[in-house]
C-alpha positions as CSV (number, residue, x, y, z in Angstrom):
1,M,-74.7,11.6,-3.1
2,L,-72.4,14.5,-3.7
3,L,-68.8,14.7,-2.6
4,W,-68.6,18.4,-2.4
5,N,-65.6,20.8,-2.7
6,C,-62.9,18.0,-2.6
7,R,-59.7,19.8,-1.6
8,Y,-57.7,17.4,-3.8
9,L,-59.4,15.0,-6.2
10,V,-57.0,12.3,-7.4
11,T,-58.9,10.9,-10.3
12,Q,-56.4,8.3,-11.6
13,D,-58.0,8.8,-15.0
14,N,-56.0,8.3,-18.2
15,G,-54.3,11.6,-17.8
16,R,-53.9,11.1,-14.1
17,K,-55.7,14.4,-13.5
18,I,-55.6,16.0,-10.1
19,M,-58.3,18.6,-9.5
20,E,-58.7,21.0,-6.6
21,N,-62.0,22.1,-5.0
22,A,-63.9,19.8,-7.3
23,D,-67.1,17.8,-6.9
24,V,-68.1,14.2,-7.6
25,L,-71.8,13.4,-8.1
26,I,-72.8,9.8,-7.5
27,E,-76.1,8.4,-8.8
28,G,-77.0,4.9,-7.8
29,N,-73.8,2.8,-7.9
30,K,-72.1,5.0,-10.6
31,I,-70.1,8.2,-10.9
32,A,-72.5,10.6,-12.7
33,K,-70.3,13.7,-13.1
34,V,-67.0,15.1,-12.0
35,G,-66.6,18.8,-12.1
36,K,-67.2,22.0,-10.2
37,N,-70.3,23.6,-8.7
38,L,-72.4,20.4,-9.1
39,K,-75.7,20.0,-7.2
40,P,-76.9,16.9,-5.3
41,G,-80.0,15.2,-6.4
42,R,-83.2,15.8,-4.5
43,G,-83.0,14.3,-1.0
44,E,-79.3,13.3,-1.6
45,D,-76.5,14.0,0.9
46,A,-73.8,16.5,0.2
47,I,-70.6,15.5,2.0
48,D,-68.1,18.3,2.7
49,C,-64.6,17.2,1.5
50,S,-62.9,20.5,1.8
51,S,-60.2,19.1,4.1
52,K,-59.9,15.7,2.4
53,I,-58.1,13.9,-0.4
54,V,-60.6,12.1,-2.5
55,M,-59.3,9.2,-4.5
56,P,-60.3,5.7,-5.9
57,G,-60.9,2.8,-3.5
58,L,-57.8,0.6,-3.3
59,V,-57.5,-2.8,-4.9
60,N,-55.8,-5.6,-3.0
61,T,-54.7,-8.3,-5.5
62,H,-53.8,-11.1,-3.1
63,T,-55.1,-12.1,0.3
64,H,-56.1,-15.1,2.4
65,L,-58.6,-13.5,4.8
66,G,-59.6,-16.9,6.2
67,M,-56.3,-17.0,8.1
68,H,-57.1,-13.8,10.1
69,S,-57.1,-15.5,13.5
70,L,-53.5,-16.7,12.8
71,R,-51.9,-13.3,13.0
72,G,-48.7,-13.5,15.0
73,K,-48.8,-17.3,15.3
74,C,-45.5,-17.8,13.5
75,D,-43.4,-14.7,13.1
76,G,-39.8,-16.0,12.8
77,K,-39.7,-18.7,10.0
78,E,-39.0,-18.8,6.3
79,L,-41.7,-19.8,3.9
80,F,-41.6,-23.6,3.9
81,E,-41.0,-23.9,7.7
82,W,-43.7,-21.3,8.2
83,L,-46.1,-23.3,6.1
84,L,-45.3,-26.5,8.1
85,E,-45.8,-24.8,11.4
86,L,-49.1,-23.2,10.4
87,A,-50.6,-26.3,8.7
88,P,-51.9,-27.8,12.0
89,E,-53.4,-24.5,13.0
90,E,-55.1,-24.2,9.7
91,K,-56.6,-27.7,9.9
92,K,-58.3,-26.6,13.1
93,L,-60.2,-23.8,11.4
94,T,-63.9,-24.7,11.0
95,T,-66.2,-23.3,8.3
96,K,-67.6,-20.9,10.9
97,Q,-64.2,-19.7,12.0
98,V,-63.1,-19.1,8.4
99,K,-66.2,-17.1,7.7
100,E,-65.7,-15.0,10.9
101,N,-62.0,-14.5,10.0
102,T,-63.0,-13.3,6.5
103,A,-65.5,-10.9,8.0
104,A,-62.9,-9.5,10.4
105,G,-60.3,-9.2,7.6
106,L,-62.8,-7.3,5.4
107,R,-63.5,-4.8,8.2
108,E,-59.8,-4.2,8.6
109,A,-59.3,-3.9,4.8
110,V,-62.1,-1.4,4.5
111,R,-60.9,0.6,7.5
112,F,-57.6,1.0,5.6
113,G,-59.4,2.1,2.4
114,T,-59.6,-1.1,0.4
115,A,-62.7,-1.4,-1.8
116,T,-61.8,-4.5,-3.8
117,V,-60.2,-7.7,-2.5
118,Y,-58.9,-10.8,-4.2
119,D,-59.3,-13.6,-1.6
120,S,-58.3,-17.2,-1.8
121,Y,-58.8,-19.9,0.9
122,K,-60.9,-22.8,1.8
123,F,-64.7,-22.9,2.7
124,P,-65.6,-20.4,-0.1
125,E,-69.3,-20.4,0.5
126,G,-69.0,-18.9,4.0
127,R,-66.4,-16.4,2.7
128,L,-68.8,-15.3,0.0
129,E,-71.5,-14.7,2.6
130,A,-69.0,-12.5,4.5
131,F,-68.3,-10.4,1.4
132,E,-71.9,-10.0,0.6
133,R,-72.7,-8.9,4.2
134,A,-69.8,-6.4,4.2
135,G,-70.7,-4.9,0.8
136,V,-67.1,-5.3,-0.5
137,R,-66.2,-5.8,-4.1
138,G,-64.2,-9.0,-4.5
139,V,-62.8,-11.9,-6.5
140,L,-63.0,-15.2,-4.6
141,S,-61.3,-18.6,-5.2
142,S,-60.9,-21.9,-3.4
143,T,-57.4,-23.1,-3.5
144,V,-56.7,-26.0,-5.9
145,K,-53.9,-28.5,-5.2
146,D,-55.3,-31.8,-6.7
147,E,-58.3,-33.5,-8.3
148,K,-60.4,-33.3,-5.1
149,T,-59.8,-29.6,-4.5
150,F,-60.4,-28.9,-8.2
151,R,-63.8,-30.5,-8.0
152,E,-64.6,-28.5,-4.9
153,S,-63.6,-25.3,-6.5
154,V,-65.6,-25.9,-9.6
155,K,-68.7,-26.7,-7.5
156,F,-68.3,-23.3,-5.8
157,L,-67.7,-21.5,-9.0
158,K,-70.8,-22.9,-10.7
159,G,-72.8,-21.8,-7.7
160,I,-71.5,-18.2,-8.0
161,E,-72.1,-17.9,-11.7
162,S,-75.6,-16.7,-11.3
163,A,-74.8,-14.2,-8.5
164,K,-75.3,-10.6,-9.5
165,G,-73.5,-9.0,-6.6
166,L,-70.1,-7.4,-6.2
167,V,-68.2,-10.8,-6.1
168,K,-67.0,-12.8,-9.0
169,G,-65.1,-16.1,-9.0
170,A,-61.6,-17.1,-10.0
171,I,-59.8,-20.5,-10.2
172,A,-56.6,-20.7,-8.2
173,A,-53.9,-23.3,-8.5
174,N,-52.0,-23.2,-5.3
175,A,-48.4,-23.2,-6.7
176,V,-46.2,-24.7,-9.3
177,Y,-44.4,-26.8,-6.7
178,S,-47.7,-28.2,-5.2
179,C,-49.8,-28.9,-8.3
180,G,-49.2,-31.6,-10.8
181,E,-49.3,-30.9,-14.5
182,E,-52.7,-32.5,-14.9
183,T,-54.2,-30.3,-12.2
184,L,-52.7,-27.2,-13.8
185,R,-54.0,-28.1,-17.2
186,K,-57.5,-28.6,-15.7
187,V,-57.2,-25.1,-14.2
188,I,-56.2,-23.7,-17.6
189,E,-59.1,-25.4,-19.4
190,Y,-61.7,-24.3,-16.9
191,S,-60.4,-20.7,-16.9
192,D,-60.4,-20.6,-20.7
193,E,-63.9,-22.2,-21.1
194,N,-65.4,-19.7,-18.6
195,M,-63.2,-16.7,-19.4
196,M,-62.3,-16.6,-15.8
197,L,-59.2,-15.3,-14.0
198,R,-56.6,-18.0,-13.1
199,R,-54.0,-17.6,-10.3
200,V,-50.9,-19.3,-9.1
201,H,-48.1,-18.7,-6.6
202,V,-44.8,-18.8,-8.4
203,G,-41.1,-18.0,-7.9
204,E,-41.6,-17.3,-4.2
205,T,-38.2,-18.6,-3.0
206,R,-34.9,-19.8,-4.3
207,K,-35.8,-23.3,-3.2
208,D,-39.0,-23.1,-5.2
209,R,-37.0,-22.0,-8.3
210,F,-34.4,-24.8,-8.1
211,D,-36.9,-27.5,-7.3
212,T,-39.0,-26.5,-10.3
213,L,-35.9,-26.5,-12.6
214,Q,-34.9,-29.9,-11.3
215,K,-38.3,-31.4,-11.7
216,H,-39.3,-30.0,-15.1
217,G,-36.0,-29.0,-16.7
218,K,-37.4,-25.5,-17.0
219,L,-37.7,-22.4,-14.9
220,A,-41.1,-21.8,-13.4
221,I,-42.4,-19.3,-15.9
222,E,-40.9,-21.2,-18.8
223,Y,-42.8,-24.3,-17.5
224,L,-46.1,-22.5,-17.1
225,D,-45.7,-21.0,-20.6
226,S,-44.9,-24.5,-22.1
227,I,-48.3,-25.8,-20.8
228,G,-50.3,-22.8,-21.8
229,F,-50.9,-21.3,-18.3
230,L,-49.8,-17.8,-19.2
231,S,-52.5,-15.6,-20.7
232,Q,-54.3,-12.3,-20.3
233,N,-56.5,-14.0,-17.7
234,C,-53.6,-15.2,-15.7
235,L,-52.4,-13.6,-12.3
236,L,-49.0,-14.7,-11.1
237,V,-48.3,-14.1,-7.4
238,H,-44.9,-13.2,-6.0
239,C,-42.6,-13.7,-8.9
240,I,-39.4,-12.9,-7.0
241,W,-37.0,-15.6,-8.3
242,I,-37.5,-15.1,-12.0
243,T,-35.3,-14.0,-14.9
244,K,-35.5,-11.3,-17.5
245,G,-36.3,-13.9,-20.1
246,E,-39.2,-15.1,-18.0
247,I,-40.4,-11.5,-17.6
248,R,-40.5,-11.2,-21.4
249,K,-42.7,-14.3,-21.5
250,I,-45.1,-12.8,-19.0
251,A,-45.2,-9.6,-21.0
252,G,-45.7,-11.5,-24.3
253,A,-48.7,-13.4,-22.9
254,G,-50.3,-10.4,-21.3
255,A,-50.2,-12.1,-17.9
256,K,-50.4,-10.0,-14.7
257,V,-48.4,-10.0,-11.5
258,S,-49.4,-9.5,-7.9
259,H,-46.5,-8.0,-5.9
260,N,-46.5,-8.6,-2.1
261,P,-43.3,-6.9,-0.8
262,V,-44.1,-6.8,3.0
263,S,-45.0,-10.5,3.1
264,N,-42.0,-11.5,1.0
265,M,-39.7,-9.6,3.3
266,K,-41.2,-11.0,6.5
267,L,-40.9,-14.5,5.2
268,A,-37.2,-13.8,4.3
269,S,-38.0,-15.0,0.7
270,G,-34.6,-13.5,-0.4
271,G,-34.0,-11.4,-3.5
272,V,-36.3,-8.7,-4.6
273,M,-39.0,-9.0,-7.2
274,P,-37.7,-7.5,-10.5
275,L,-40.4,-4.8,-10.5
276,T,-38.5,-2.2,-12.6
277,E,-37.7,-4.8,-15.2
278,M,-41.4,-5.8,-15.3
279,L,-42.5,-2.1,-15.7
280,E,-40.0,-1.7,-18.5
281,E,-41.6,-4.6,-20.3
282,K,-45.0,-3.1,-19.7
283,V,-46.1,-5.9,-17.5
284,T,-49.2,-5.0,-15.4
285,V,-48.4,-5.2,-11.7
286,G,-50.7,-4.8,-8.7
287,L,-50.0,-4.8,-5.0
288,G,-51.2,-7.4,-2.5
289,T,-50.8,-7.7,1.3
290,D,-51.0,-11.5,1.5
291,S,-52.5,-12.8,4.7
292,V,-52.1,-11.2,8.2
293,A,-50.3,-14.3,9.2
294,S,-47.4,-13.2,6.9
295,N,-47.7,-9.4,6.8
296,N,-49.2,-8.7,9.6
297,N,-51.9,-6.3,8.4
298,L,-54.0,-5.3,5.4
299,D,-52.8,-1.7,5.1
300,L,-52.2,-1.0,1.4
301,F,-50.8,2.4,2.3
302,E,-48.0,0.7,4.2
303,E,-47.6,-1.7,1.2
304,M,-47.2,1.3,-1.2
305,K,-44.5,2.9,0.9
306,V,-42.5,-0.3,1.5
307,C,-42.8,-1.1,-2.2
308,A,-41.4,2.2,-3.4
309,L,-38.6,2.3,-0.8
310,L,-37.6,-1.4,-1.3
311,H,-37.0,-1.0,-5.0
312,R,-35.2,2.4,-4.7
313,H,-32.9,0.9,-2.1
314,H,-32.3,-2.3,-4.1
315,K,-31.5,-0.4,-7.2
316,W,-29.5,2.4,-5.6
317,D,-31.7,4.7,-7.5
318,A,-34.2,7.2,-6.0
319,K,-36.1,7.3,-9.3
320,A,-36.4,3.5,-9.7
321,V,-40.1,3.5,-8.8
322,T,-42.1,6.7,-8.7
323,A,-44.9,7.4,-6.3
324,Q,-47.3,7.6,-9.3
325,Q,-46.3,4.1,-10.4
326,V,-47.0,2.7,-7.0
327,L,-50.3,4.5,-6.7
328,D,-51.3,3.0,-10.1
329,M,-50.5,-0.5,-8.7
330,V,-53.2,-0.2,-6.0
331,T,-55.8,1.4,-8.3
332,V,-56.0,1.2,-12.1
333,D,-53.4,-1.6,-12.5
334,G,-54.9,-3.5,-9.6
335,A,-58.2,-3.4,-11.4
336,K,-56.5,-4.7,-14.6
337,C,-54.9,-7.6,-12.6
338,L,-58.3,-8.8,-11.5
339,G,-60.0,-8.2,-14.8
340,I,-62.6,-5.8,-13.4
341,E,-63.6,-2.8,-15.5
342,G,-65.1,0.4,-14.2
343,I,-63.0,0.6,-10.9
344,G,-59.6,2.1,-10.1
345,S,-60.3,5.6,-11.3
346,I,-62.8,8.4,-10.7
347,K,-64.5,9.3,-13.9
348,Q,-68.0,9.5,-15.3
349,G,-69.6,6.1,-15.8
350,N,-67.3,4.2,-13.4
351,Y,-68.5,2.4,-10.3
352,A,-68.5,4.7,-7.3
353,D,-65.7,3.0,-5.3
354,I,-64.2,6.0,-3.6
355,I,-62.3,6.8,-0.4
356,T,-61.4,10.0,1.4
357,L,-58.3,10.8,3.5
358,N,-58.2,13.3,6.3
359,I,-55.3,15.8,5.4
360,E,-55.2,17.5,8.8
361,E,-53.8,14.5,10.7
362,N,-50.3,13.9,9.2
363,M,-50.5,14.9,5.5
364,K,-49.7,18.6,5.6
365,P,-48.3,20.6,3.9
366,V,-49.4,19.2,0.5
367,N,-46.5,20.0,-1.8
368,D,-47.2,16.9,-3.9
369,V,-50.5,15.1,-3.2
370,V,-49.4,11.7,-4.8
371,S,-46.2,11.7,-2.8
372,N,-48.2,12.4,0.4
373,I,-50.5,9.5,-0.3
374,V,-47.7,7.1,-0.9
375,F,-45.1,8.3,1.6
376,A,-47.1,10.0,4.4
377,G,-50.4,8.3,4.1
378,Q,-51.6,5.5,6.4
379,G,-54.6,3.3,6.4
380,L,-55.8,5.2,9.5
381,N,-56.0,8.4,7.5
382,V,-59.0,7.0,5.7
383,N,-62.1,8.8,6.7
384,D,-64.8,7.6,4.4
385,V,-65.2,4.5,2.1
386,I,-67.9,4.3,-0.6
387,I,-68.2,1.0,-2.4
388,D,-70.6,0.6,-5.4
389,G,-72.2,3.9,-4.4
390,K,-73.0,2.9,-0.8
391,M,-71.3,4.5,2.2
392,V,-69.6,1.6,4.1
393,L,-67.3,3.8,6.3
394,Q,-68.3,7.3,7.2
395,G,-66.3,9.5,9.6
396,K,-64.1,6.5,10.4
397,S,-67.1,4.5,11.7
398,F,-68.7,1.6,9.9
399,V,-72.2,2.3,8.5
400,R,-73.0,-1.4,8.1
């Protein structure tokens, strides 16, 4: 497959090179060449990209796709009230419904240009089938709260070990406030033994912060650090109510952070995640949408814009977070958060996870292509989605 005459090719390579009227040659599931005047292989398609922005497929570092049917069910509650109101609805969800919800969520995510999704929820076997059928790259986990759910998660993860598809496993502690120390230590041990990503929700609300301090005599990140949870394989979700000292501990351990600004704002979590302080400490931060029950969509273009505007507004500084930094969060840094090599940038040897955006609709003139992507772009601008070298969305229509 040849992406021919790309009007703008946003490579997201180490130099953040942007090329004009360039070509991308795909062979199998990899990017074979990036340059000009390339020729397609015999019998291969050449796709005209002369009116398109071509860029890496987006990476969503935090979702709960199994909740897709709960969109709009509870739109006016803060986190803990929201959780209580949704709990009875979640209990009604069957394995079949969660699988169907996951499939619907994947179609929405792909339609908005997402090629890789971290997804955590119950009934993981059905969710895995949905990922495999959709042809989407993913990281899957089954939420761990106690000994029973830990055993269920391990059973699933052992079953996924031999899989050679696009999906890999992670072990996910629900949250500091909902998991006992013994459970957290088991998550750490399993993650270390299998060199597997471990994830936890942390610092989501002021109540969460003070409850942890009262229970453990330590702030949440301090507590996680004291039991060895922080590591290069650790993904911390939300991290709103944390201090500069905690950020330094995250940075020192090489742990990563998933930032979910739209969901945080909708649930009135209060405060603003200290993103600029994290970036100053060289913490790797990715973007996540969270579920459609708390967002209410899976559009990472919207997430990028809100992220940039939120932190500029909060800091009274129009330079607080640049468009390039936000674009990094949904590409190269998102890939680092999930521990996946070979995605997030368009360069020779990487997996062919690539999307195209139609410039003609609402993205002209192009005075600054990265600015246009972050501040003018929308998920519905996505025209084509290629994942692992296969066309999944072409001309805004699903191929499979």
